[in-house]
C-alpha positions in Angstrom: -46.2 124.1 37.9 -43.2 125.9 36.2 -41.1 128.3 38.2 -41.6 132.0 37.8 -39.9 133.9 35.0 -36.6 135.5 36.1 -33.2 136.6 35.1 -30.0 134.8 36.4 -26.7 136.6 36.5 -23.6 134.4 36.6 -20.2 135.7 37.7 -16.7 134.2 37.7 -16.2 134.6 41.5 -18.2 134.8 44.7 -16.7 138.2 45.4 -18.3 139.5 42.2 -21.6 138.0 43.1 -21.5 139.6 46.5 -20.5 143.0 45.1 -23.3 142.9 42.5 -25.8 141.8 45.2 -24.8 144.8 47.3 -25.1 147.2 44.4 -28.5 145.9 43.3 -29.9 145.9 46.9 -28.6 149.5 47.4 -30.7 150.5 44.4 -33.8 148.8 45.9 -34.0 145.7 43.7 -35.2 142.5 45.2 -32.5 140.0 44.4 -31.6 136.5 45.7 -28.3 134.7 45.8 -28.8 131.0 44.9 -27.0 128.0 43.5 -26.5 128.1 39.8 -29.2 126.0 38.1 -27.9 122.7 36.9 -28.4 123.4 33.2 -26.1 126.5 33.5 -22.5 126.7 34.4 -20.5 129.1 36.6 -17.0 129.3 38.0 -18.1 130.0 41.5 -21.4 127.9 41.8 -23.7 130.7 42.9 -25.6 133.3 41.0 -28.1 136.2 41.4 -31.7 135.7 40.6 -33.9 138.8 39.8 -37.2 139.7 38.3 -35.8 143.0 37.0 -35.3 143.3 33.3 -31.9 143.3 31.6 -32.1 147.0 30.9 -32.4 147.8 34.6 -29.8 145.2 35.6 -27.3 146.5 32.9 -27.8 150.1 34.0 -27.3 149.3 37.7 -24.3 147.1 37.1 -22.6 149.4 34.5 -19.3 149.3 36.3 -19.1 145.5 36.4 -17.8 143.5 33.4 -17.8 139.9 32.3 -21.0 138.5 33.8 -23.5 136.5 31.8 -27.2 136.9 32.0 -29.8 134.2 31.3 -33.6 134.5 31.1 -35.7 131.7 32.5 -39.2 131.6 30.8 -40.6 128.9 33.1 -39.4 126.1 30.8 -35.8 126.8 29.6 -32.9 129.1 30.2 -31.9 131.4 27.3 -28.8 133.6 27.2 -29.4 137.3 26.9 -26.7 137.9 24.3 -24.2 135.0 24.1 -21.4 135.6 26.6 -22.9 139.1 27.2 -20.6 141.7 28.7 -22.7 144.5 30.0 
């Protein structure tokens, strides 16, 4: 059975991942830090997984720049705007 649909946020450093996790959790979102899926790449090797949509994530992370967002539809990962800077 395919995995659930989710958004994956990739950052350049672990410090940015931890900062984003804290911001999102403070706003009540259920997020999970996990290893970056093998088909994606990342500078630090970990990412944030969330079921929240990109509009919600972009609004809550408005002060952060340079992260990339991918949507997993249960089969493949698709970039949400190539090299998206939100």
